[in-house]
C-alpha positions, 0 to 999 in steps of 0.5 A: 568440827573435831578432826576425829569426826571428819576422819570417821566420816571419811573412812565410814563414808568411804566404806558405805560407798564401797559396800553400796556401790559394789552391790551394783557394780557393772549391773545394767538395767533391764527394761521389762516394761513390754514383756509379758510373763503369762506362763512363768510370771515376772522374774524375781527381783534380785536384792543387791547385797552390800559387801566391802571390797579392796577399796575399804580393805586397802584403806584400812591397811593404809590406816594401820600402816600409819598407826604402827609406824612413827616414820612413814615410807613406801616400805611400811605400806608395802609390807602392810599391803602384803600382810593383808594379801597373805592373810586373805583380807582383800577381795576383788583385787584389781589386776595391777594391785594383784600383780604387785602383791603377788610379786611382793610375796615372792620377794619383789621390791616395792619400787619395782613391782608396780604396773607401768605404762597405760595399764598402770593408769587405774584408780587403785592408788587413789582408792586407798590413799585417803588416810594420808590426807590427815597427816601433816608431815607427808610430801608429794614424794611419799604420796608418789612412792606409795602409789608406785607400789601398785601403780607406776603411772603419773596419772594414777599418782595425780589421781591420788594427789587429788584425793589428798588435796580435796581432804586437806582443803577441808581440814584447812578450811579452804573448802567448806562446801561452798567454794569451788573444790575443782578449782582449788584442786586443779590449781595444785596439779601439774599438766596431766589428763586428770587435771584436764578432765577436772577443768573440763568438768568445771567448764560444764559447771559441774553438771553431774549428768554430763560428768557421768557421760564423760566416763565411769570406769576404773580409768583414773582420768574418768573415776577420780574427777567424777568422784570429786565432782559428785562429792563437791555437790554433797551439800546440795544433793545429800549423801544418800542421793550422791551415792544413788546418782553415782550408782545410776551411772554404772561402771566402777560403782564401788570405787567411784562411790567409795572415793566420793564418800571419803571426800564427802564424809570428811566434809560433813562428818560422821554425825551427818551421815544418815543413820539408815546408811550407818545402820546398813553398814553395821549389818555387815560382819566387817563393821567391827573390823572397820570401826575398830581400826577407825577407833584405834587410829583416833585413840593412838594419833594426836594428829587432830590437834595439828590441824587446829 
């Protein structure tokens, strides 16, 4: 499979997960089976509305920063994120990312504005990091610096690193969908809570129901291992059911579906994303923007040959 097809699968798979998941985020099920509505009738069914959020928007910003700069460093990413923020291209921003962007706007240095401590252990770094997985010349220092713009927390960095390892394991064919993705990732991680959770999931034989019971919120130790576990099963359950099962768990459904979609989309490629999902994404006004950046990335970057 061409790397360009994997890249398109990654970004569009993530955007679909974001839009699909955002329509259900933090919605709890209501059991009306025993209720009667003789006077007023049954309540109207709310139709979830797809929309992309900062998960996709900041991923696109990461793409643009890579396209526009031959030499990559944290400053060029910080400048692009700030450009998006000032242009009001970002919606649904998490508290840590919002803090960082606001401080960048008033002149703060990228190395100082990120949230520190436990409050910095969110999934905001991991949700936007995927495009860096397609670059062959990145270092762990660069990955950490890019994470630190918004989240100066080791767990947040390891969560983002896990996403990159997953993507690069597909590109170098270490993981073809048959091997143990979680083991591949944990073998390359330092001793952290994210790694511990991945090992715990592996010991559960990746039972997806049990994985969901471990946690589904925006805490990086919950969200990233969950997304990786579901993505690792995409060949068994299919992409559509992967999204549905993640949504069924509740919690931070947009980010969990987005990250799982990025990894799964990289594995299966754009041509294997169900047409009904891509058609649904095409209905959004943002699709032209998303697709335009994806096409520009593929057109301007010769990274595809580097992986062959």
